[in-house]
C-alpha positions as CSV (number, residue, x, y, z in Angstrom):
1,X,87.0,132.9,118.1
2,X,84.4,131.8,115.9
3,X,82.5,128.4,116.4
4,X,83.6,125.3,114.3
5,X,80.1,125.1,113.1
6,X,80.0,128.9,112.6
7,X,79.9,128.5,108.9
8,X,79.5,131.5,106.2
9,X,79.7,131.0,102.2
10,X,83.5,132.8,102.2
11,X,84.6,130.2,104.8
12,X,83.1,127.7,103.2
13,X,84.0,128.3,99.7
14,X,88.0,128.8,101.3
15,X,87.8,125.6,103.3
16,X,86.1,123.4,100.2
17,X,88.7,124.7,98.2
18,X,91.7,124.1,100.2
19,X,90.5,120.5,101.2
20,X,90.3,119.8,97.1
21,X,93.8,121.6,96.4
22,X,94.8,119.2,99.6
23,X,93.7,116.0,98.2
24,X,95.2,116.8,94.2
25,X,98.1,117.6,95.6
26,X,98.2,114.0,97.8
27,X,97.5,112.6,94.1
28,X,100.5,114.0,92.5
29,X,102.5,112.6,95.0
30,X,100.6,109.3,94.5
31,X,100.8,109.1,90.8
32,X,104.5,110.6,90.8
33,X,105.4,107.0,92.1
34,X,108.2,108.5,93.7
35,X,106.8,107.7,97.1
36,X,104.0,108.5,99.2
37,X,103.6,110.7,102.2
38,X,102.9,107.9,105.6
39,X,98.9,108.3,105.5
40,X,99.0,107.7,101.7
41,X,101.2,104.3,102.3
42,X,98.9,103.0,104.5
43,X,95.8,104.1,102.4
44,X,97.3,102.5,99.6
45,X,98.3,99.5,101.6
46,X,94.7,99.0,102.4
47,X,93.6,99.6,98.9
48,X,95.2,96.7,97.6
49,X,94.6,94.7,100.0
50,X,90.5,95.3,100.1
51,X,90.5,95.9,96.4
52,X,89.0,99.6,96.8
53,X,89.8,102.5,95.2
54,X,92.4,105.1,96.8
55,X,89.6,107.5,98.0
56,X,87.2,104.7,99.7
57,X,90.4,103.6,101.6
58,X,91.2,107.3,102.6
59,X,87.8,107.8,103.4
60,X,87.9,104.6,105.8
61,X,90.8,105.8,107.5
62,X,89.8,109.0,108.0
63,X,86.4,107.7,109.6
64,X,88.0,105.0,111.7
65,X,91.0,107.7,112.8
66,X,87.7,110.3,114.0
67,X,86.7,107.1,115.9
68,X,90.0,107.3,118.1
69,X,89.0,110.9,119.2
70,X,86.4,109.5,121.1
71,X,88.2,108.6,123.9
72,X,90.5,111.5,123.7
73,X,86.9,113.5,124.3
74,X,87.8,115.4,121.3
75,X,84.9,117.0,119.0
76,X,84.9,117.5,115.5
77,X,83.9,120.7,113.4
78,X,82.3,121.1,110.2
79,X,85.8,121.3,109.0
80,X,86.8,117.7,110.2
81,X,83.6,116.4,108.6
82,X,84.7,118.4,105.0
83,X,88.0,117.1,105.4
84,X,87.1,113.3,105.6
85,X,84.9,113.7,102.5
86,X,86.6,116.4,100.2
87,X,90.3,115.1,100.5
88,X,88.9,111.5,99.9
89,X,87.0,112.8,96.6
90,X,89.9,115.1,95.6
91,X,91.9,111.8,96.0
92,X,90.0,109.7,94.1
93,X,89.3,112.2,91.3
94,X,93.1,113.1,91.5
95,X,94.6,109.1,90.6
96,X,91.9,108.6,88.1
97,X,92.5,111.8,85.9
98,X,96.3,112.3,87.1
99,X,98.7,109.9,84.7
100,X,100.5,107.3,86.7
101,X,104.3,108.4,85.7
102,X,106.8,106.3,84.6
103,X,108.9,108.9,83.5
104,X,111.6,109.8,86.9
105,X,111.8,113.9,86.4
106,X,107.9,114.1,85.6
107,X,107.8,112.1,88.8
108,X,109.9,114.6,90.7
109,X,108.2,117.9,89.2
110,X,104.7,115.9,90.4
111,X,106.3,115.5,93.5
112,X,107.5,119.0,94.3
113,X,104.0,120.4,92.6
114,X,102.4,118.2,94.9
115,X,104.3,119.4,98.2
116,X,103.5,122.8,97.4
117,X,99.9,121.9,96.8
118,X,99.4,120.6,100.1
119,X,101.3,123.6,101.9
120,X,99.1,126.1,100.4
121,X,96.1,123.9,100.9
122,X,96.8,123.3,104.4
123,X,97.2,127.1,105.2
124,X,94.1,127.7,103.6
125,X,92.0,125.2,105.3
126,X,93.2,125.8,108.7
127,X,92.8,129.5,108.3
128,X,88.8,128.7,108.3
129,X,89.2,127.5,112.0
130,X,86.4,125.0,111.3
131,X,88.2,122.2,113.2
132,X,91.4,120.3,112.6
133,X,91.7,117.2,110.0
134,X,90.7,113.3,112.0
135,X,95.1,112.9,112.0
136,X,95.8,116.1,113.5
137,X,92.8,115.8,116.0
138,X,94.2,112.8,117.0
139,X,97.6,114.1,117.2
140,X,96.7,117.2,119.7
141,X,94.1,115.0,121.4
142,X,96.7,112.1,122.2
143,X,99.3,115.4,123.0
144,X,96.3,117.3,125.1
145,X,95.7,113.6,127.3
146,X,99.2,112.4,128.0
147,X,101.4,116.2,127.9
148,X,104.0,114.0,125.3
149,X,105.5,116.7,123.0
150,X,103.5,117.2,119.6
151,X,106.4,116.3,117.4
152,X,107.2,113.1,119.3
153,X,103.3,112.3,119.1
154,X,103.3,113.0,115.3
155,X,106.4,111.0,114.9
156,X,104.9,108.1,116.5
157,X,101.5,108.0,114.6
158,X,103.3,108.9,111.7
159,X,106.1,106.2,111.6
160,X,103.3,103.7,113.1
161,X,101.0,104.2,109.9
162,X,103.9,104.6,107.6
163,X,105.1,100.9,108.8
164,X,101.5,99.4,108.7
165,X,101.1,100.6,105.1
166,X,104.0,99.6,103.9
167,X,103.9,96.0,105.6
168,X,100.1,96.0,103.9
169,X,102.0,96.6,100.4
170,X,102.3,100.7,100.0
171,X,104.5,102.7,98.3
172,X,107.2,104.0,100.1
């Protein structure tokens, strides 16, 4: 297996393309006004409370989550750091240029397209093997440290950030 820091032009292209498409897909969900993924609910709540953009909110949350890796002794890769920067940048671009939807049916199209983009983009950037994103590393780190099944760890994390985001005013 290649190192999380073994960079080649093709790996970097696939990584950056995948992460950017992921962020744009997430932007479509946000701009659909139908509802957000749990981490976007939190980012939107933080964004509103701190009066910062969604991109900066996403960036800050990702950086804080990465700090949570320290007690878990997880090690980031180039892809981990790229995830923080590129997804935040793509969300910033997406929510700036993709119009906020008031039409429910167009919102549904945004949502379906966004989910598809996030799925394809995840497959792309994960295949690079340059390290998990901060949220996935937190999940697997907790799993390895505690032995709690990954699905349960994921459910606990996502439920917590969803509830916190909702309490902060994020769109559910």
